[in-house]
N, C-alpha and C positions, 0 to 999 in steps of 0.2 A: 383569664386572669382578671381579678377585680382590682383591689387596692393593695399596695405593698405594705403600707403602714397606716394604722388608724390614728385618729385624733379625737379629742374631746376636751371638755372643760377641765377634766382631771389632769390632762397632759400639761396644762400650764404650770401646775404645781410640781411637776417632775423636774429633777435636776440634771437630766441628761439632754439639755437643750443644745449643748455644744455640738454633738455630731449632727443634729438636725439642722442647726444653723449652717454648719460647714457644707452639708448636703445641698442646701439652698444656694449658698454662695457659689459652690463649685459648678453647678449646672445652670445658673441663671445670670452670672455676673456680666456676661458679654451681650446679653439680649438688648439691654438699653443702649448699646453702642452700634449694633449691627442690624436691628430690625427696622428697615426702611419699607416704605410702601403702604402704610396704613393698615387698618383692621383686616381686610381680606388676606393680605400677605402674612400678618401676624398669626392669624388662626392656622394657616398652613404650617408656619414655623413651629408652633406649639404642637400640632398634631405629629409632625415628623419627629420632633424631639422627645416628647413625653409619652406618646402612644407607641410609635414605631420603634424607636431606639431604646429609650430608658424603660418603657413599659411601667410607668408610674400608675397609669390608669389604662383601662381597656377601651375598645372602640365604642361600646355601648354607653359607658359612663361619659366619654368625651362628647357624644352626640347629645346626651341629656344636659350636660353642662353648657353646651353650645346653645341649646334651646332656652335654658334659664337666662344666660347672659344676654341673649339677643332680645328676649321678650320683655325685659324690664329696663328701666332707665339707667343711664350711666355709660361709661366707656366699655364697650363690649370686650375688646381684646384684653384690656387691663383686668377686668373681672374674671375672664377665663384663666389667666395666669394666677390670679389670687386664689381662685377655687381649686386649681390643680395643686398648688402648694399647700393650701388649707387641708385638703384631703390626705395628701401624702405625708406632710411633716408637721402640721399643726398650725395653730393660730399665730403665734409669734413668728415662726419662720415664714409664714405667708405674708405677714406685714413687712418683714425684711425683704422678701422677694419683690413685693410691690415697690418698695423704696429703690431697690437696685434697678428695677425696670424703668421707673419714671424720673428719677433724680437727674441722670446725665443730661437729657434734653431740657429738663427744667432749668438747670444751671445755664445751659446755652441760651435759652430764651430770656433769662434774667440778664445775662451779659448783653444780649441784643437790645433789651429795653433800656439799659443804662447808656448804651451807645446812641440809640435813637433819641433819648431825652436830651442829649448834649449837642445834637446837630442843630443847625439853624432852621429858619422857616423854609428855606429853599435848598434844593440839592442840585448838583450838576445835571444837565439834561441826559447825559449818558446813564446816570443812575436811575433817572425816571424811566428811560427806555428799558433798562434791565428789569426794573420792578414791574413795568407794564407787561413785558413779555412773560414774567412769572405769573402775574395775575391772569392773563389770557389763558395760559396753559392750565392753571388751577381751575378755571371755569370749565374747561373741557374735561378735566379729571373728575370734577364733582358731577358734571352732567352724565358722564359714563357711569359713575357710582349710582346715580339716581335711576338710570335705566336698568342696571343690573339688579338693584334692590327691588325695583318695581316688578321685574320678572319673577322674583321669588315671592313678593308680597301679594301679587294679584293671582288669586286662585279661582275667582268666579266674577260674575257681573257686579256683585256688591263691592268687593274690594277694589275693582276697577273704578267704580264710581267714587269710592272714598278716597282713593289716591288723587283723582281729579279734583274733588271738592276740597281736599286738604291743601293742594297746591293753589287752587283758585282763591280760597279764603285767606291763605297766607299772603298772597299777592295784594289783596284788596285792603288789608288792615294790619296794623302792628300795635301791640301793647304788651305790658308785662304779664297781664293775666290772660292774654288771648290764646296763646298756644296750648296751655293746659286745658282751656275750655274746648278747643277744637278736638283734642285727643279724647276728652271725656265724652263729647258728643258722638265721636266716631265709635267709641266702645258701646254706648247705649244703642246706637243705630244697628250695630252688628248683632247685639243681643236680641233686639226686637225683631230683626229680620230672621235670624236663625230659629227663634222660638215661634215665629209666625203669629205674633200677637195681633197684627193688623189684618190678617187674612179674613177672620169672620166678619168684622165690620165692613171691609171692602167688598166681600161677596154679598153682604146684605144690601149695601148701597147699589151694587151692580144689579141685583135682582129687582130693585125698585125702579130702575130705568124703564120707561114705557116701551121703548123700541126693543130692548132685550127681552122683556116679558112676552111681547108679541111674537118675537122670533121663536121662542120656546114653544108657544102654542102652535105655530105653523109647522115646526119640526115634528110635533106629535101627530099631526093629521095624517101624513102618508103612512106612518107606522100603524096607526089604528086601522086604516083602510087595508093594509096588507094582512093584518091579523084577521079582519072580517072575511077577506077573500079566501083565506086558507081554512076558515071554519075551525079555528083553534080556540079552545077555552083556556085562558091563562089564569093562574092564581092571583097575579099581581093586578091591581086595578089600573095601573098605567104602565104600558109596555116600555115607555122610555126609561122607567126606573128598573127594568129588568137587569140584574147583575149577572155576569157570566159565572158559570159553575167553576169551582176551584179545581175539579178533577176532570181529566179527559174522558171521552167516550171510546170504549174499546170495541172495535168491529173487526170482522174477518178481513175486510179490505185494508185495514191498517193494523198489521200485526205488531208494530213497535211504535206506538204514538209517543210524542214527547210528553213528559210528565208535567203536571201543573199547568195545562193550557186550557183556554176557554172552549166551550162547545162550538163545533163548526156548523151546527144546524139545530133548529127547534123540532121537537116531535110533532108530526102532523096527524097521527092517528093514535088511538088508544093502545093498539098493539105496539107501535113505535115507542110510546111512553113507557110501557111495561118493560120492553126490551132494553130501553135506555137505563131504566132503574136497575135491572139486573146487571147490566154491564158496569154501571157506576159502582155497585156494591162490590163486584169482582175487582174492579180497578182499585177501590179503596183497600181491599184485602192485600192485593199485590203490592200496592204502594207501602202499606204498613210493614209487610214482610221485607221489602227492599230497604226501607229505612232502618229496620232492626239489623239486617245483615250488614248494612254499611256502617252502622254504629259499632258492631262487633268487630269489623275488620279494620276500621280507622282508629289508629292509636292516638290521634291528636285529641286533646281535650276540647270540649265544647264551650267551656267557660273562658273568661279572660285570662291572659297569660300572667303567671305569677313571676314577678321580678325577683331574682335571687338576692339574698341579703347583701352579698358583697357588691352588688351592682346598684344598690339604692343610695340616692344622694343624702337622705336623711338618716343614715345608719347610726351616726354618732351625735346627731343634733335633732332632737325631737321637734315635732311641729309646734308644740307649745312654746319651747324656747325660741324657735324661729319667729313665731308670732309675737312673742314678747319683744324681741329685738325690733321688729317692724313697727310695732305700736309705739315703742319708745322713740324711734326715729320720727314717726309722724308727729308725736308730741313735740319733739325738738323743732321740727320744721314749722309747726304751727306757732310755737313760741317765738322763733326768729322772725316770722312774717308779722305777727301781731306787734312785737316790739318795734319793728321797723315802722309800723304805722302809728304807734303811740308816741314815740320820740319825735318831738317837734323843735327844730329839725334834727333828724338823726345824724350822728357823726359820719363823715365821709367814709372812713374806713369800715364802719359798721354797715353802711349801705353797700359798699363794695362786696363785703363778705355775704350779705343777705342776697344780693343779686346773683352772685356765683353759686350760692347754696340753692337758690331757686332754679337756676339753669341746670345744675347738676342733678336736680330732682326730676325735672320734666323732660330731659333730653332722651327721646327714644329714637334710635337709629345711629347713634355714635357720632364720630367726628364731623361728617358733613352737616348734620343737623345743628351742631353747636355753633356753626358760623353765623347763621342769621340771628340766633338767640343772643349770642354775645355782642353782636353788632347793635342790637336793640337795647341791651342791658348796659352797655358801656359807652358806645359812641353816641347813641341818642341821648344819654345823660349828660353829654358834654365833657366827659372825663378824658377821653382820648380822641384825637383828631382822626378824620377819615383817612388822611395820608398815612399816619403812623399805624392805623389798623391794617391798611393794605400792605404796608411793608412787612409787618409781622405775619400776616396771612401768607404772603409769598414765601417767606423764609421757612415757616413751620412745615410746609409741604416737603422740604428736603431734609427735615430732621428725623432721626430715628425715634422709636418709642411712640407713646400715645399722642395723638393730636390735641388732646385736652390740655396739654402743656401750654397751649395758646393762652389759657387763662392766667398763667404765670406772667407772661409778657404783658398782658393788659393790666393785671394787678400792679405790677412794678411801675408801669407808666402812670397809672392813676395816682399812686402814692407819691411818686416823684413830682408830678405836676402840682400836687397840693402841698408840697414842702415836707413830706414824710420820707422815711427811708424807703427806697425801692425794694429792699429785701423784705421789709414788713409787708408791703403790698403784694409781693410775690408769694409769700407764705400764706397770706389770707386767700389769695386767688387759688393757690394750690389746694389748700384744705377745703375751700368751699366747693370746688368743682369735682373733686375726687371722693370726698367722704360720703355723700349720699349714695352713690352707686355701690361702693364697697360695703357699706352697712346694710343696705337693702338686699344685696346678693347674699351676704352672710346669713341673714334671716330667711331669705327665700329658699336657700338650700334645704332648710329644715321643713318649710311649709310646702314646697313644691311637690314633694312626693305624695302629700295628702290631697292636694287640690288640683293637680294637673289633669285628673280625669273628669272634673266637673265641666259640664258642657258650657255653662255660661262664662266660665273663666276662659276657655278656649275661644269662645266667640268674642269676648271683650278684647282679648289680646290681638285677635285677628284685625279688629277694627282699629285698635291703637297703632299697630304696625303699619297698616295701610295709610293712615293719616300722617304718620311720621315720615314715610317715604314721600308723600306729597309735599311735605315741608322742605325736602331736599331740592325739589324743583324751585321752590321759593328762593332758596339759597343761590341757585344758579342764576335766577333772574336778577337778584339784588347785587350780586357780585358783577354780573354783566353790566349793570347800570353804573358802576363806580370803578371799573377795572382799569381805565386808562388815566394815568396820572402824568402830568407834565407841568411845565411852567405855565401858570395861569389856570391849571387844572388840579391844584393840590388836593382838593376835596374829592376828586375823582369824577370822571365822566364816562359815558357809555362806550363800550368797546365797539359798538356798531358805528361810531362816528368816523372810524378809519377802517377800511377793508382789510388792512394788514393784520389787525388784531383779530378780526373774524377768521382769517386764514390760520392764524396761530392757534386759536381755540379749536377750530375744526381739525387741525393737524394733531393736536393733543388727544382729542376724542377718537379719531380714526386710528392713531397709533396704538392706543390702549385697547380699542375694541377689536381691531382686525389683526394687529401684528404683535400684541402682547407686550407693548412697551410699558415698563413699570412707571409709577408716578414720579419717583425722583428723576429718572431719565427724561420723562416728559417735561418736568420743570426746567431741567438744564437746557433742553432743546428750546423751550419757550424763551428762556433768558437769552440764548444765543440769537434767536430770531429777532428779539428786541434790539440787540446790539447791531444786527444786520440792518434793521430799519434806521437806526441812528446813523450808521455809516453811510446810508444812501440818502436819507432825507436831511440829516443834520439836526 
């Protein structure tokens, strides 16, 4: 079963939006209140709901949507829900489904920001202990996410190296432009490696090394001596260049030799040479006959598989329209960044929106990657204190819906600290962080069907995903360095300064890895362990 209901630009002009709006509300209204656990759990919920139970899409289309949502920037699970609603009910119902999914937690984070902005410079020590326990548990959760994503991203030695280099480079330096450059460099490296563009010059340099050239000459001496002792005349001037024959030699002692293997011996006499030639011709005839019979008996096509129309992502959105959407988005992104640099000084609220727009554009890897980026784009700018950042980070882990709602909290705090309405800052943060991913995935649905078979596209995405996973390890380190907050430590200090927090982090990691403890439960356990420390130490 493919798609239950089609959509297109013409569907926007239809007047029967009521049933489709109701369809979206009926089956998605509760997701924003009950979907705890982050993107991995969200994807499972969507699969069980929309593939297994409702059959809005089939398994093949779900897997393709999963690839599209994970391969490009933005919130992965949010884009998945948007695409499912887009395909089944149309554009406007998909927008409604996105709002239903994201608004509940966004309102909660706005309320949290208003509350945090009204508290004093210090909190009771029991509150610091509670928040430190939440932060320690969060570090364990993100570390586990990094390991699990690395297991999926690492497919060979190149991706292993890119994960390591992405993490190392992220630890050594931070800047607004730095993470996009790292991902672009990883994409270029992957393309160069997969297309073997450096192999010819490397081989040429290796051949010019004196020791290597001498070793090749020494290797050819025994071969030449062996040929002389056998008294064999070969057609090739250099025996080391002799390539094995592609077909096997058929002899009476080997009635059923394996096909397509190299010769086991060289002919030593003229008679042997003639015999081998006759046997080779017979083997060629037998092999041709075998291939013809196999082709006649095997009903499978030899060409690439043709995807049914009902299973194609771009059935109702052509690649030209999708490309136009992506180009318009890139133009808007360029305009936002250029205007940010031209305005001197740019208004605070515009800088907030521009930073969120940049973060939403370059985040590959979902929620865990957004943490180090938003810390650099908000806390490093001096708009939000490290303590307030850590408070929001600890609370968002226990909220349902997308983790990208953390931007709502930071936007509200930024606006409130500058004397503006926190609601205005929350809206700017919300739009800035979510719009890039939704717009690009909308266009990508049309383009992906046309470009997903291109080899360089697959290579580039492989490199980008590996570097993005490396940045998650960067998030683990940076949160580890500021996770413990207490009186006199409001800006955060390393969790390693107290062994108790190390134990809490390890407990969160082990619980999720070995015992399947969900992230919300791990956060609650971390908070309780923080209270235990306060009760013992004071």
